C-alpha positions as CSV (number, residue, x, y, z in Angstrom):
1,M,16.3,-31.2,5.9
2,T,13.4,-29.6,4.7
3,I,12.9,-26.1,4.8
4,R,10.3,-25.0,7.2
5,V,7.7,-21.5,5.7
6,A,5.6,-20.3,8.6
7,V,3.0,-17.7,7.8
8,P,1.3,-15.9,11.6
9,K,-1.6,-14.5,12.3
10,E,-1.4,-10.9,12.1
11,T,-1.4,-9.0,15.1
12,A,-1.9,-5.6,14.0
13,S,-4.6,-3.9,14.6
14,G,-7.4,-3.7,12.1
15,E,-5.1,-5.9,10.0
16,R,-7.6,-8.6,8.3
17,R,-4.9,-9.6,5.7
18,V,-2.8,-12.8,5.6
19,A,0.3,-13.6,3.9
20,L,-0.8,-17.0,1.9
21,V,-4.4,-18.2,0.9
22,P,-5.1,-21.4,0.2
23,S,-5.2,-20.8,-3.6
24,V,-1.2,-20.3,-3.7
25,L,-0.1,-22.6,-0.8
26,K,-0.5,-25.0,-3.7
27,Q,2.0,-23.6,-5.6
28,Y,4.1,-24.4,-2.8
29,D,4.8,-27.6,-3.4
30,K,7.4,-26.7,-7.0
31,L,9.6,-24.6,-3.8
32,G,9.8,-28.4,-2.0
33,V,9.2,-26.5,1.1
34,E,6.8,-27.8,4.3
35,V,4.5,-25.1,5.1
36,L,3.2,-24.4,8.8
37,V,-0.1,-21.8,9.3
38,Q,-1.1,-20.2,12.5
39,K,-4.7,-21.5,13.7
40,G,-6.7,-19.2,12.5
41,A,-4.3,-16.7,10.3
42,G,-6.8,-16.6,7.2
43,A,-9.9,-16.5,9.2
44,A,-10.2,-12.2,8.9
45,S,-9.7,-12.9,5.5
46,G,-12.3,-15.4,4.5
47,F,-9.8,-18.5,5.0
48,A,-10.8,-20.9,7.0
49,D,-7.8,-23.6,8.6
50,D,-9.3,-26.4,6.8
51,E,-8.7,-24.8,3.6
52,Y,-5.1,-25.1,3.5
53,T,-4.8,-28.0,2.4
54,G,-1.2,-30.1,3.0
55,A,-0.3,-27.3,5.2
56,T,0.6,-27.9,9.1
57,I,-2.0,-25.7,11.7
58,V,0.0,-25.0,14.7
59,D,-1.3,-23.4,17.5
60,G,0.0,-19.9,19.0
61,A,3.0,-17.6,17.2
62,E,5.8,-18.9,19.7
63,A,5.3,-22.7,18.5
64,L,4.8,-21.5,15.1
65,Y,8.3,-19.6,15.4
66,E,10.5,-22.7,17.3
67,K,9.9,-24.4,13.9
68,A,10.0,-21.5,11.3
69,D,12.9,-20.9,8.8
70,I,11.2,-18.7,6.6
71,I,8.6,-16.6,8.1
72,L,5.8,-14.5,5.9
73,R,3.8,-11.6,7.2
74,V,1.8,-8.8,6.3
75,Q,2.8,-6.1,8.6
76,P,6.1,-5.4,10.3
77,P,6.7,-7.7,13.9
78,T,6.5,-5.4,16.8
79,V,9.8,-4.8,18.4
80,E,9.1,-7.7,21.0
81,E,8.6,-9.8,18.0
82,A,11.7,-9.0,16.4
83,G,13.6,-9.6,19.2
84,K,12.3,-13.3,19.7
85,L,12.3,-14.6,15.9
86,P,14.2,-17.3,15.2
87,E,18.2,-16.3,14.5
88,G,19.4,-16.8,11.1
89,A,15.9,-16.9,9.8
90,L,14.2,-15.3,6.9
91,L,11.7,-12.4,6.9
92,L,9.7,-11.5,3.9
93,G,6.9,-8.7,4.2
94,F,6.1,-5.2,4.6
95,L,8.8,-3.9,7.1
96,T,8.4,-0.3,6.8
97,P,12.4,0.4,6.3
98,H,12.1,4.4,7.1
99,E,10.5,3.8,10.4
100,G,10.9,1.3,13.7
101,D,14.6,1.9,14.2
102,S,14.0,-0.3,17.2
103,R,12.6,-3.3,15.1
104,I,15.2,-3.2,12.7
105,R,18.1,-3.6,15.4
106,N,16.2,-6.2,16.8
107,L,16.5,-7.9,13.6
108,A,19.6,-7.6,12.8
109,K,21.2,-8.8,16.7
110,R,18.8,-12.0,15.4
111,K,21.0,-12.2,12.0
112,V,17.6,-12.3,10.8
113,T,17.9,-12.1,6.4
114,S,14.5,-9.5,6.0
115,F,13.5,-8.7,2.8
116,A,10.9,-5.7,2.6
117,M,8.5,-5.3,0.1
118,E,8.3,-2.1,0.1
119,L,11.9,-1.9,-1.5
120,V,11.6,-4.3,-4.0
121,P,12.9,-2.6,-7.1
122,R,10.2,-1.4,-9.9
123,I,12.1,-2.8,-12.9
124,T,10.1,-4.9,-15.0
125,R,11.3,-8.7,-14.1
126,A,9.9,-7.4,-10.8
127,Q,6.4,-6.2,-11.6
128,S,4.5,-9.9,-10.2
129,I,6.6,-9.1,-6.9
130,D,5.3,-5.4,-6.6
131,A,3.3,-5.8,-3.5
132,L,2.8,-1.8,-3.7
133,S,1.5,-1.4,-6.6
134,S,-1.2,-4.8,-5.8
135,Q,-2.2,-2.9,-2.9
136,A,-2.6,0.3,-4.1
137,N,-4.7,-0.7,-6.8
138,I,-7.0,-2.0,-4.1
139,A,-6.4,1.3,-2.0
140,G,-7.8,3.5,-5.4
141,Y,-10.8,1.1,-5.5
142,K,-11.5,1.3,-2.4
143,C,-11.0,5.2,-2.1
144,A,-13.3,5.9,-4.7
145,L,-16.7,3.6,-2.9
146,L,-15.6,5.2,0.2
147,A,-16.4,8.8,-1.6
148,A,-19.2,7.8,-3.5
149,Q,-20.6,6.6,-0.3
150,L,-19.9,9.7,1.8
151,S,-21.3,12.1,-0.8
152,P,-24.9,13.0,-0.3
153,K,-24.7,13.0,-4.4
154,L,-25.2,10.2,-7.1
155,F,-22.5,9.7,-9.0
156,P,-24.1,9.1,-12.4
157,M,-26.1,11.0,-14.7
158,L,-29.8,9.7,-14.0
159,T,-32.9,10.3,-16.3
160,T,-36.3,9.5,-13.9
161,A,-39.9,10.7,-14.3
162,A,-38.7,13.1,-11.4
163,G,-36.2,14.7,-13.7
164,T,-32.8,14.5,-14.3
165,V,-30.0,13.6,-12.2
166,R,-26.7,15.8,-13.3
167,P,-23.4,13.8,-12.7
168,A,-21.0,13.8,-10.2
169,K,-17.8,16.2,-10.6
170,V,-14.7,14.0,-9.1
171,V,-11.2,15.2,-8.7
172,V,-8.3,12.6,-8.8
173,I,-5.1,13.7,-7.0
174,G,-2.1,11.5,-7.8
175,A,-1.9,9.4,-11.1
176,G,0.1,6.7,-10.0
177,V,-1.4,2.9,-9.7
178,A,-4.0,3.9,-7.0
179,G,-4.9,7.4,-8.8
180,L,-5.6,5.5,-11.7
181,Q,-7.3,2.7,-10.1
182,A,-9.5,5.6,-8.6
183,I,-10.5,7.4,-11.9
184,A,-11.2,4.0,-13.4
185,T,-13.9,3.1,-10.7
186,A,-15.2,7.2,-10.3
187,R,-16.1,6.5,-14.1
188,R,-17.3,3.3,-14.3
189,L,-19.9,4.8,-11.3
190,G,-20.6,7.2,-13.9
191,A,-19.2,10.4,-12.5
192,I,-17.3,13.0,-14.3
193,V,-13.5,12.7,-13.5
194,E,-10.5,15.2,-13.6
195,A,-6.9,14.0,-12.5
196,Y,-3.8,15.8,-11.7
197,D,-0.1,14.2,-11.2
198,V,3.1,16.5,-11.3
199,R,4.4,13.8,-14.0
200,S,3.0,14.6,-17.1
201,A,3.8,11.5,-18.5
202,T,0.4,10.3,-16.8
203,K,-1.9,12.5,-19.0
204,E,-2.4,10.0,-21.6
205,Q,-2.9,7.1,-19.0
206,V,-5.6,9.4,-17.4
207,E,-7.0,10.5,-20.5
208,S,-7.0,6.8,-21.6
209,L,-9.5,5.8,-18.8
210,G,-12.0,8.4,-19.3
211,G,-10.9,11.2,-17.3
212,K,-9.6,15.2,-17.9
213,F,-6.2,15.3,-17.3
214,I,-5.4,19.4,-15.3
215,E,-2.9,21.3,-16.4
216,T,-0.9,23.2,-14.0
217,G,2.2,23.7,-15.6
218,V,4.3,22.2,-12.8
219,K,6.3,18.8,-14.1
220,A,8.2,16.7,-11.9
221,E,9.3,13.6,-13.1
222,G,11.4,11.8,-10.4
223,E,13.6,8.6,-10.1
224,G,11.9,5.0,-9.5
225,G,8.1,6.2,-10.8
226,Y,7.4,8.8,-8.4
227,A,7.2,12.4,-8.4
228,R,10.2,14.4,-6.8
229,E,9.5,16.9,-4.6
230,L,8.4,20.5,-5.6
231,T,9.8,23.2,-4.7
232,E,8.2,26.2,-3.2
233,D,7.4,28.6,-6.3
234,E,6.4,25.1,-7.7
235,R,3.9,24.2,-5.2
236,R,2.4,27.6,-5.0
237,Q,1.5,27.2,-8.6
238,Q,0.2,23.9,-8.5
239,Q,-1.8,24.4,-5.6
240,E,-3.2,27.9,-7.2
241,V,-4.3,26.2,-10.2
242,L,-5.7,22.9,-8.3
243,A,-7.1,24.8,-6.1
244,D,-10.4,26.1,-8.8
245,H,-11.1,22.6,-9.5
246,I,-10.8,21.1,-6.1
247,A,-13.2,23.8,-4.9
248,S,-16.0,22.8,-7.7
249,A,-15.6,19.1,-7.0
250,D,-18.3,16.8,-5.2
251,A,-15.7,15.2,-4.2
252,V,-11.7,14.6,-4.5
253,V,-9.6,11.9,-3.8
254,T,-6.0,12.4,-3.3
255,T,-3.4,9.5,-3.4
256,A,-0.1,11.6,-3.5
257,A,2.6,10.0,-1.3
258,I,6.5,9.8,-1.3
259,P,7.8,6.5,0.5
260,G,9.8,7.2,3.5
261,R,8.5,11.1,3.3
262,P,5.9,13.1,5.0
263,A,2.5,13.4,2.3
264,P,2.9,16.7,0.5
265,K,0.0,19.1,1.3
266,I,-1.8,20.0,-1.6
267,I,-4.9,20.9,-0.4
268,D,-5.0,23.7,1.8
269,K,-7.8,24.9,4.7
270,A,-9.1,27.8,2.6
271,T,-9.3,26.1,-0.1
272,V,-11.7,23.2,1.7
273,E,-13.3,26.4,2.6
274,R,-14.2,27.1,-0.5
275,M,-15.8,23.6,-1.6
276,R,-19.5,23.6,-1.0
277,G,-21.4,22.3,1.8
278,G,-21.7,18.3,0.9
279,S,-18.6,17.8,-1.0
280,V,-16.4,15.3,0.2
281,I,-12.4,14.7,0.4
282,V,-11.3,11.4,0.7
283,D,-7.2,11.1,1.7
284,M,-5.4,8.4,0.4
285,A,-2.2,9.4,1.8
286,A,-3.5,10.1,5.8
287,E,-0.9,7.6,7.8
288,T,1.4,9.3,6.2
289,G,0.3,13.0,7.6
290,G,-2.0,13.7,4.6
291,N,-2.8,15.3,1.4
292,C,-5.3,17.5,2.8
293,E,-4.2,20.4,5.9
294,L,-7.6,18.9,8.1
295,T,-6.9,15.4,7.2
296,Q,-6.7,13.2,10.8
297,A,-6.0,9.5,10.0
298,G,-8.2,6.9,10.8
299,K,-11.3,9.7,11.3
300,E,-13.8,11.7,9.2
301,I,-14.3,15.0,10.3
302,T,-16.5,17.8,8.7
303,H,-15.4,21.1,8.5
304,Q,-17.7,23.9,7.3
305,G,-20.1,21.1,5.7
306,V,-16.8,19.1,4.1
307,V,-16.3,15.6,5.0
308,V,-12.5,14.9,5.2
309,A,-12.0,11.3,5.3
310,G,-8.7,9.7,6.4
311,P,-8.7,5.5,5.9
312,K,-6.3,3.9,7.8
313,N,-4.7,0.2,6.1
314,I,-7.0,0.7,3.0
315,P,-6.4,-3.0,1.1
316,S,-7.5,-4.6,5.0
317,M,-10.9,-3.2,3.6
318,A,-10.5,-5.3,0.4
319,A,-8.9,-8.3,2.9
320,T,-10.0,-11.4,0.2
321,H,-8.6,-10.2,-2.6
322,A,-6.1,-8.0,-1.4
323,S,-4.3,-11.1,0.6
324,E,-4.9,-12.7,-2.6
325,M,-2.7,-10.4,-4.5
326,Y,-0.4,-10.0,-1.5
327,A,0.5,-13.5,-1.3
328,R,1.4,-14.2,-4.8
329,N,3.5,-10.9,-4.7
330,L,5.6,-13.2,-1.4
331,Y,5.2,-16.0,-3.9
332,N,7.1,-15.1,-6.4
333,L,9.5,-13.0,-4.6
334,L,10.3,-16.8,-2.3
335,A,10.6,-18.3,-5.6
336,L,14.1,-16.7,-6.0
337,I,14.8,-17.5,-2.8
338,V,14.2,-21.0,-2.2
339,K,15.6,-23.6,-5.2
340,D,15.1,-27.2,-4.9
341,G,14.7,-27.1,-1.6
342,E,17.2,-25.3,-0.5
343,I,17.9,-21.5,0.6
344,Q,19.7,-20.1,-2.6
345,L,20.6,-16.2,-2.0
346,D,22.3,-14.4,-4.8
347,W,23.5,-10.8,-4.1
348,D,23.7,-10.2,-7.8
349,D,20.3,-10.3,-8.3
350,Q,18.8,-7.0,-8.5
351,V,15.1,-7.9,-6.7
352,L,16.9,-9.1,-3.7
353,A,19.8,-7.2,-3.6
354,D,17.8,-3.9,-3.6
355,S,15.2,-5.6,-1.5
356,C,17.0,-6.9,1.4
357,L,16.6,-4.9,4.5
358,T,19.2,-6.9,6.7
359,H,21.6,-10.0,6.7
360,D,24.0,-11.6,8.9
361,G,24.1,-9.1,11.6
362,E,23.9,-6.0,9.1
363,V,21.9,-3.7,8.0
364,R,22.2,-3.8,4.0
365,H,19.5,-0.7,3.1
366,A,21.6,2.3,2.6
367,P,19.1,5.0,4.0
368,T,18.4,2.7,7.0
369,R,21.9,1.8,7.8
370,E,22.8,5.4,7.7
371,R,20.3,6.4,9.9
372,L,20.4,3.8,12.3
373,E,24.2,5.2,12.7
374,G,23.4,8.3,12.7
375,G,20.9,7.5,15.6
376,K,23.9,5.9,17.7
């Protein structure tokens, strides 16, 4: 029997991305599967139903799920949706394994084999599957543009008959995938860019993009390419040095985040109050608490003349290209699972083993399982 891959329309508020785009659909022939797409699933990303050539367009999520063997999503299903998924189906998407316990329990009850894109290991072989990186690239780009839009100053230096406009100074906090893209984008716009990351290994990357690395004397390399949490003394030392650079900036973009934990507080209220009126902070970590003490997720506030923006679901702002990248990430993961038209789960494959959240009624991701067991 042919494996059927289903792509529902996203239901999360403000989500415009889709898990499959027409250009990637063509590759599914190699897997020997049948593709079902819910009517209107790609509309918000700019993809009409008639562009999904070769796929079956299905009216409504309920009818779609009834026929599904494998489900591809962007956002995790709701608790109710998770409880109605076909028993024994496969689910691939962002599943927020660090939260949403009721949803995860329902996935296990339905014996859904779920793979969380957040859990894909950061190894060379999995780079083409790394959706966190592909979406962070877009987020960094959009945050730099948002800072330029909100700033009352021009980013580039301009020499005009009316005089010379000095370039804006931008400080980027965090030099991961998103931060590096924010640096590159701000530089392309003509700004003077300074950047900081607790991982000293990023200095060379920052400088290769034309940014100046801020030295604080604090180094905190962690596992999996992320930074470890700082000690209280390290945090104090970091903030004292950064505060001077932030206070003199026209725009600040913060991107520091640790998966599954609240975003580290890097900019306090006192530092914001040292900034000049008209300065801007764009906090990419707003959804996990924010890097700035004043950040409010989903809002733009003004404090003593300084704008603090806390945008949510930033990749969705560039839904077309974000969907294209994400769809390729999903396909590359699915290609490890479906071979010759059959589902073949090789648990010796590190990518599959590490990214699996639930399987056969059990929670396979150890930290999630321990949390759920502790909450009984």
